[in-house]
N, C-alpha and C positions, 0 to 999 in steps of 0.2 A: 745778319746778311750782309755780303759785300757786293760791290759795283764792279761789273767787269763788260767787255765788249768783244765782238768776235771780229776777225780781220777782213771778212769777205769784202766789205765795201771799198776796202783800201788798198786792196793787192796790186791792181794794176796803176794806183797813182802815186803811192808813197813807198819809199823804202821801208824795211822793217824798222830800222833805227828811227826814222821820222815818226812812224806810227807809234812806236812806243814812247818817244818823247811827247808827243801829243796826248797820249793816254794818260800819261802821268801829270802832265801840265793841267787837264781837265780833271783831275782828281779821281780818275779810275784806279782801282786798286788791283785788277788782272786783266788779262787778255786770253782770249780762247783763240788758238791756232787751228786751223783747218788743214787736214792733210789731203792734198790734191794729187790727182794723176800726174800732173805737170804745172809748171808755172805758178806756184804758191810760194809764200814764205816757206812752207814745208810741202814736198811732193815725195813721190814713192822712190825718187832717186837721191834724196838728201841723205848724206852720210851722218854716221852718229858723230863724227867729229864735228860736222856743220851744226848739228842739233846742240852739241855742247856750247859751241860758240854763241848760239842764239841764246842759250839758258844764261849764259854771262852777260850778254846784252840787257836782256830782260831784268836780271838782278841789279844792274849796274843803274838802270832807270827807277829802281825802288819798286818794281812791280813783281808779280808772279803770273805763272800759267797754271791756273787751276785746273783746266780742262782741255782736252784735245779732242776735236770732232772731225767729222768727215761725211760726205755724201756719198762716197764709193760704194756703199753696201746697198744703194738704190740699184746700181748696175751689177755689183757682185753680191747677189743676196744670199744671205746665210740659210735661206729657205728654198733656194733653187733646186729644181729638180734636176737641173744640169750639173753634174757632180763637179765639172771643171771650174764652173763659175762659182759654185759653192765653196770650193777649196780654196779659190784664189780669194773670195771674201775672207775666209778663215786666216789666210797668209797676211792679208791687210791688217786685219785685227791684231795679229800676233806683233806685226811691225809696229802698229800703234801703241801697243804695250811697251815694247823696247824703247819708242821714242819718248812716250810719257815719262818713263823712268829716268831717262837722261835729263829731261826738261824740268823734272821735279814737278810733274802734273800727277794729281791723284785720282783723276777721273777721265775715262774715254767714253765718248759718246757713240752709241751704236745703234743704226736702223735695224730692228730685230727681224724683219722680213717683208716680204712684198707678195701681192697677190695677183694672180693671173686666172683667167677662165680654165685654164688647161690643168690646173693643179688643185686639187681639194683643199678646202680651209684646214682640215685635220692634218694633212700632210704637211702644209706650210707651218702649222703650230708646232709639230712634233720636231721638223728639221731644225727650226729656229731654236728651240729649246736644247736640243741636242748639240748644236753648234755653241751655243752660250755656256752650256755646261762644261764642253771641251776648253773654251778659252778661259773658263773662271779660275781653274788651277793655276794657270800661267800668270793671270793677272794678280791673283792673290799673293804669290810668290815674289811678284816684282812690286808689291805694295800699291797696286792700282786697282780702282773699282771700275768695272763695266757698268755704265749707265745707259740703259735702254730707253730710248726716246719714243714718246707717242707721237706718231706721224700720221698724217690724214691720207692714208693709203689704202683704206679699207681693212687693214689688220689691226687687230685690238682696239677696236674703236670705242669701247665703253670702259667707264671707270672700273668697274668690278672685273671684268675680263682682264684687263690690263695688270691689276692688283694680282689676280689669281695666277696670271702667266707667270710672275715673278715669284711668288710664293711657292708654285710648284718646282721651280728651279731650285730653291731652298739653298741657295750658296751666298755666303756673306760678301762675296766681290761682286754680286749681281744686283744692282739696284736701279731707280728709276731717274732719269733726266726728263723733267716735267716741262713741256713746251705750252705756254698759256694760249697762245693763238691757235695751236692746232686743237687744243682741248675745245676751243669754240666751235670748230667746224664739226665736231662728232658730238658735243655735249656741253657741259658746263665746267669751268675750270675748278670751281669749289668742290664739285663732285669728284672730281679726280684727286684732288688734294685729300679729301677726307677718306677716299678709299686707300690711297697709297701711304698716306701718313709719314712716319720716319724713314720710309723707302726712297723719299725724294732727296737726292744729294746735289742737285743743281737744277737751275731753271733757265730755260730760254724764254726771255721775255719779248713779246711782241702783242700787238693787238688785232683786231679782226673787226669788218664792217659787214654785217648781215645782209644789208640791201645790195651791196655790189659784191661780196664774196671776196673782197681785198684783204690782205694782210697790211698792217699798218704799224707806224711806231706807236710806243704805249701812250695813251691817253688821248689818243685820236681816233679810237674805235668805239666799240660798243661794250667792251669789258667792264665789269663792275669791280675796278681795282681795290677800293676798300675792303670788300669781301674776300677777294683773292690774297691780299697781302697779309690779312689777320688769319686767314686759313693757314696760309705757310708758317705764320708765326705759331699758331696753335700747332702745327706739325713739327715744330721745332727745326725748322729747316735753317740750319745756320751756314749753308754754302753760299756759292756765287749766284747773283742773279746777273746772267749774260745776256746783255742787249743784243738783239739781231736786227736792227732796222733796216728798213729798204734803202736802196741805194740812191744817193743823190746824184743827178746828172753832173751838177757843178758844187763847188763849195764844200769838199770834203771835211774840211776844219769845222765847218759849221755843224755837219752831222754828227761828229764826235763830241762837240760841245753840247748840242741838243740832248744826245743820248745820255750822257752823264747827268744833266740837268733833269731828265725824266726819271731816271733811276733813283735820284735824291728825292723827287718829290713822291715816288711810290713808296720809299723807305719812310717817309714823313706821314705815310697814312696809317702805319703801324701804331696800334694803341698802345700807350705807355703803362 
């Protein structure tokens, strides 16, 4: 397993070049870029020429971009009953595939669907699978894997349902992006890992406190990290652990240093 971090806590504080330099300095191996609607290192108006420039800068720092992520599918849900919103969500996913191919990223993270009182669960489930199946062939042709994330939004809350959802799509380009903290909200991380097995291609790493309901940095919540890390090892997860730490109000350099150290500590929990 490799060490990585996402860009969200640093977007308004550092240039992308300084972010990459600090990531390399603190011995991270990769960075996850997030596609935003605007004002990110990557946004919907970023040209492919600009993407290629970013890819060159990443390589120059000795890093890689293993994963491309977005929160836009909460707004433009692949499961929406509004055909315009759903189509826009698919367009954003196609754009992510194109950007990932230019960056050399092998994985894009996708929120599979959102739940509302006005739409039946069955409809959300079916629409989400239909959209993902549509996207899968394009992703496969580009050498990109769509990694569906377990998010705590009342959709696919259980390990068995999440695993079955992917199995039913039954496409080699659709796998799982496992989030440790989100799994703690709806169940136990080890149960998800056991159910998903080798479908997990990347992991978002964060912790969770049961008493307050807050997400925290790894090792500062209630997660049973030895069990989680060794379950990932048994599942033969060889991809990236991407730290998604809460924002520091001050001292972002301290944040990236501690995130790297936390990931090293987690990797040291794996039984040899």
